[in-house]
C-alpha positions as CSV (number, residue, x, y, z in Angstrom):
1,X,113.9,86.4,119.4
2,X,114.9,87.1,116.1
3,X,111.2,86.0,113.5
4,X,111.2,82.9,111.5
5,X,109.2,85.1,108.8
6,X,112.4,85.5,107.5
7,X,113.2,81.8,106.7
8,X,110.2,81.2,105.9
9,X,110.1,83.6,102.3
10,X,113.3,83.0,101.8
11,X,113.1,79.2,101.5
12,X,110.2,79.9,98.9
13,X,112.7,82.0,96.9
14,X,115.4,81.0,94.3
15,X,118.8,79.3,96.0
16,X,120.7,81.9,95.3
17,X,118.3,84.9,97.2
18,X,117.6,82.3,100.5
19,X,120.9,81.6,100.8
20,X,122.3,85.2,100.8
21,X,119.7,86.3,102.8
22,X,120.1,83.0,105.5
23,X,123.5,84.5,105.6
24,X,123.1,88.1,105.8
25,X,120.4,87.3,108.8
26,X,123.3,85.3,110.5
27,X,126.1,88.4,110.2
28,X,123.5,90.5,111.6
29,X,122.2,88.5,114.3
30,X,125.7,87.3,115.5
31,X,126.6,91.3,115.5
32,X,123.2,92.1,117.5
33,X,122.2,94.4,114.7
34,X,119.1,95.3,113.0
35,X,117.1,92.4,114.6
36,X,113.4,92.6,113.2
37,X,111.0,92.9,115.4
38,X,108.5,90.4,116.6
39,X,105.8,90.2,114.0
40,X,103.0,92.7,114.4
41,X,104.5,94.4,117.2
42,X,105.4,97.8,115.6
43,X,102.7,100.3,116.7
44,X,102.8,103.1,114.2
45,X,102.0,100.0,111.7
46,X,98.2,98.6,111.6
47,X,96.5,96.3,109.1
48,X,95.1,97.0,106.0
49,X,91.0,97.3,107.0
50,X,87.8,97.5,105.0
51,X,86.8,97.5,101.7
52,X,88.7,98.4,98.7
53,X,88.5,101.7,97.8
54,X,86.3,101.1,94.2
55,X,83.7,99.1,96.4
56,X,83.7,102.1,99.0
57,X,83.0,103.9,95.4
58,X,80.7,101.6,94.6
59,X,82.5,101.1,90.9
60,X,83.4,98.4,88.6
61,X,86.7,97.4,88.3
62,X,86.5,97.4,84.6
63,X,85.6,100.6,84.8
64,X,87.3,102.6,86.4
65,X,91.5,103.6,86.7
66,X,92.1,104.2,89.6
67,X,94.8,101.9,90.7
68,X,95.6,101.0,87.2
69,X,96.3,104.4,85.2
70,X,98.8,103.9,82.3
71,X,98.3,100.1,83.1
72,X,99.7,97.6,81.1
73,X,99.2,93.9,81.5
74,X,100.7,90.0,81.9
75,X,101.9,88.1,79.0
76,X,99.9,85.4,76.9
77,X,100.8,81.8,77.8
78,X,103.4,81.1,75.2
79,X,105.6,83.7,77.4
80,X,106.8,83.1,80.3
81,X,107.2,86.0,83.0
82,X,110.4,87.5,84.1
83,X,112.0,85.8,86.9
84,X,112.4,87.6,90.3
85,X,115.7,88.4,90.9
86,X,118.1,86.0,92.3
87,X,119.9,88.5,94.3
88,X,119.7,88.8,98.3
89,X,117.2,91.1,99.6
90,X,117.8,93.0,103.0
91,X,114.6,90.9,104.7
92,X,113.5,92.9,108.0
93,X,115.9,95.4,108.1
94,X,115.1,99.0,107.8
95,X,115.0,100.7,104.6
96,X,116.0,104.3,103.1
97,X,112.6,105.9,100.9
98,X,113.2,108.8,99.0
99,X,110.3,111.1,97.9
100,X,110.1,109.5,94.8
101,X,109.4,106.1,96.5
102,X,106.6,107.5,98.7
103,X,105.3,108.4,95.2
104,X,105.5,105.1,93.4
105,X,104.3,103.3,96.0
106,X,101.5,105.4,97.1
107,X,100.2,108.0,94.2
108,X,102.1,106.4,90.9
109,X,98.8,103.5,90.7
110,X,96.6,106.2,89.6
111,X,98.4,109.4,88.8
112,X,101.0,108.0,86.9
113,X,104.9,108.5,87.0
114,X,104.8,111.5,85.4
115,X,101.8,112.6,87.3
116,X,99.1,113.5,84.7
117,X,96.5,110.8,86.2
118,X,94.1,109.6,83.4
119,X,91.8,113.1,82.8
120,X,88.7,113.2,83.2
121,X,88.5,110.8,86.1
122,X,91.7,111.1,87.7
123,X,92.7,115.0,87.8
124,X,96.8,115.4,87.5
125,X,98.4,116.6,90.5
126,X,100.5,119.1,88.8
127,X,98.2,122.1,88.8
128,X,97.7,121.7,92.4
129,X,101.3,121.2,93.1
130,X,102.2,124.8,91.5
131,X,99.5,126.6,93.2
132,X,101.6,125.9,96.4
133,X,104.5,127.6,94.6
134,X,105.4,130.8,95.6
135,X,107.5,131.8,92.8
136,X,104.8,130.6,90.3
137,X,102.7,132.4,92.1
138,X,104.0,135.6,91.8
139,X,104.7,135.3,88.3
140,X,100.9,135.0,87.5
141,X,99.7,137.4,89.6
142,X,102.3,139.7,87.5
143,X,101.1,138.8,84.0
144,X,97.7,139.6,85.4
145,X,98.8,142.8,86.2
146,X,97.5,141.9,89.8
147,X,98.7,144.5,92.6
148,X,98.4,141.5,95.3
149,X,100.7,142.3,98.0
150,X,104.3,139.7,98.5
151,X,102.5,138.8,101.7
152,X,99.0,138.2,99.9
153,X,101.1,135.9,97.3
154,X,102.6,134.3,100.4
155,X,99.7,133.4,101.9
156,X,97.9,132.6,98.9
157,X,100.8,129.7,98.2
158,X,100.9,128.8,101.7
159,X,97.0,128.3,101.6
160,X,97.5,125.9,98.2
161,X,99.8,124.2,100.4
162,X,97.8,122.8,103.3
163,X,94.7,122.6,101.3
164,X,97.7,120.0,99.0
165,X,98.3,118.4,102.4
166,X,95.3,118.4,103.3
167,X,93.9,116.3,100.3
168,X,96.8,114.0,100.5
169,X,96.0,112.5,104.1
170,X,91.9,113.2,104.0
171,X,91.4,112.2,100.0
172,X,88.7,113.5,98.2
173,X,86.0,112.6,96.5
174,X,87.3,110.2,94.3
175,X,90.8,110.0,96.1
176,X,91.8,107.6,99.0
177,X,92.6,109.2,102.2
178,X,96.0,108.3,102.9
179,X,95.9,108.4,106.1
180,X,98.9,105.8,107.3
181,X,101.0,109.0,106.1
182,X,103.4,110.3,108.8
183,X,104.4,114.0,108.4
184,X,108.0,112.9,107.6
185,X,106.3,110.6,104.8
186,X,104.5,114.3,103.5
187,X,107.1,116.0,103.5
188,X,109.2,113.6,101.6
189,X,106.6,113.6,99.0
190,X,105.9,117.2,99.0
191,X,109.3,117.7,97.8
192,X,109.4,114.8,95.2
193,X,105.8,117.0,93.7
194,X,107.6,120.0,93.5
195,X,110.2,118.9,91.4
196,X,108.0,116.9,89.4
197,X,106.1,119.9,88.5
198,X,109.4,122.0,88.1
199,X,108.6,124.7,90.6
200,X,111.1,127.0,90.7
201,X,111.4,126.7,94.5
202,X,111.0,123.1,94.4
203,X,111.9,121.7,98.1
204,X,114.8,120.1,98.4
205,X,114.6,115.8,98.1
206,X,113.7,114.3,101.6
207,X,114.9,110.7,102.7
208,X,113.7,109.0,105.6
209,X,114.6,105.3,107.0
210,X,111.0,102.9,107.8
211,X,110.9,99.8,108.7
212,X,110.3,96.6,107.3
213,X,107.1,96.7,108.0
214,X,106.0,100.3,107.2
215,X,107.4,100.1,103.7
216,X,104.9,96.7,103.6
217,X,102.2,99.0,104.5
218,X,102.9,101.8,102.0
219,X,102.9,99.2,99.2
220,X,99.5,97.4,100.3
221,X,97.9,100.7,102.0
222,X,98.9,102.6,98.9
223,X,98.4,100.4,95.8
224,X,96.8,97.3,96.5
225,X,94.2,98.1,98.9
226,X,92.7,100.2,96.1
227,X,91.1,97.1,94.5
228,X,91.2,94.0,96.7
229,X,89.7,94.1,99.4
230,X,91.1,93.0,103.0
231,X,89.0,91.0,103.8
232,X,87.0,88.7,102.4
233,X,86.2,84.8,101.3
234,X,87.9,82.9,98.1
235,X,86.2,84.2,95.3
236,X,85.6,80.9,93.1
237,X,86.9,80.3,89.4
238,X,84.2,81.2,87.7
239,X,84.0,84.4,89.8
240,X,87.4,85.7,89.3
241,X,87.1,84.9,85.5
242,X,84.2,87.1,85.8
243,X,86.1,89.8,87.3
244,X,85.6,89.7,91.2
245,X,89.2,90.6,93.0
246,X,90.3,88.4,95.7
247,X,90.6,89.8,99.1
248,X,94.0,90.8,100.5
249,X,94.1,88.5,103.7
250,X,93.7,85.2,101.0
251,X,96.8,86.3,99.1
252,X,99.1,85.3,101.3
253,X,97.2,81.7,102.0
254,X,97.7,80.9,99.1
255,X,100.2,82.1,97.6
256,X,103.9,81.5,98.2
257,X,106.3,84.6,98.2
258,X,107.7,83.9,94.7
259,X,104.4,83.4,92.7
260,X,103.3,86.4,94.8
261,X,106.1,88.6,93.7
262,X,105.9,87.1,90.0
263,X,102.4,88.2,89.9
264,X,102.5,91.9,91.1
265,X,105.7,92.7,89.0
266,X,105.5,90.5,85.6
267,X,102.3,89.3,85.3
268,X,100.9,85.7,85.2
269,X,99.3,84.1,82.2
270,X,95.2,84.5,82.6
271,X,93.0,82.6,80.1
272,X,89.2,84.1,79.6
273,X,86.6,84.2,77.2
274,X,86.3,87.5,77.2
275,X,88.3,89.0,74.4
276,X,89.1,92.3,76.2
277,X,91.1,90.5,78.8
278,X,91.7,87.1,76.8
279,X,95.7,86.0,78.0
280,X,96.2,89.3,79.6
281,X,93.9,89.0,83.2
282,X,92.5,92.1,84.6
283,X,95.3,92.9,87.2
284,X,97.8,95.3,86.0
285,X,101.7,94.4,86.0
286,X,103.5,96.8,88.5
287,X,106.5,96.7,87.1
288,X,107.8,100.0,89.3
289,X,107.2,98.2,92.4
290,X,110.7,96.2,93.0
291,X,111.4,93.2,94.5
292,X,112.0,94.3,98.0
293,X,108.7,96.9,97.7
294,X,106.8,93.3,97.4
295,X,108.5,91.2,99.6
296,X,107.6,93.8,102.3
297,X,103.9,93.5,101.3
298,X,103.6,90.0,101.7
299,X,105.0,89.7,105.1
300,X,103.0,93.0,106.1
301,X,100.1,91.0,105.4
302,X,101.5,87.9,107.1
303,X,102.1,90.3,110.4
304,X,99.3,92.2,110.7
305,X,96.8,90.1,109.3
306,X,94.0,92.0,107.2
307,X,91.1,93.4,109.0
308,X,87.1,94.4,108.6
């Protein structure tokens, strides 16, 4: 039986969006293909849980670039944010992700598009990736006049790659663990990182097909959970003005998807007595996220309710 979530989302969006989506869903359903699974039924997808990464580290949001490296902010009240696209979205259907997409959804909010980070707090990813390149390792050894054998150079490069993969999955002192990434995700991500680092032996680009729920899990666990706790009570307006970040569990309860999407991608006017944040709000604008990414995050939070 097909979920009704697709229709609920569609109704909240512009007419062209929901009509296109509804027609698409009807055609897919009639053909017996692409039917979305029952809400929350995909075993490999799990709810987001626990405190935000900032809270785990005991860091005030305004004191860190984590989750907002290279951030831009929302518009002043006299400037209307850009409206979401009215083009139909393939709600509930599988999505093809490249390694660049995996990076964008899980790494870019801290390390920026180019991988440079925000030193000294957030290190560049480039040196670690270059340390896993056999060709770069050989070149460095030749420059140093080292007599290390080809086998030893390969072992050093392999060790660098293993350490990089472990860091991605397990995290580090200030880097969160990305345990939700599957081996295929990490392989695709690594291929993109080698290209980003300009490695002469860069891995070939990789693509993989993921479910709509998995796409939402990437966005929420890879980006949103850096700053937002999974579960909590709704903060007062005064608390929000002072910097309290609302938990994820209340966001889909209080915002229709079109407002959720607009807030994330374009920002919303926010008035504050704090001149540092006046008119722009504290939440950065994630303009590099696509409509489909944010809609998937919204349904993921609905279908897999955040847990403590």
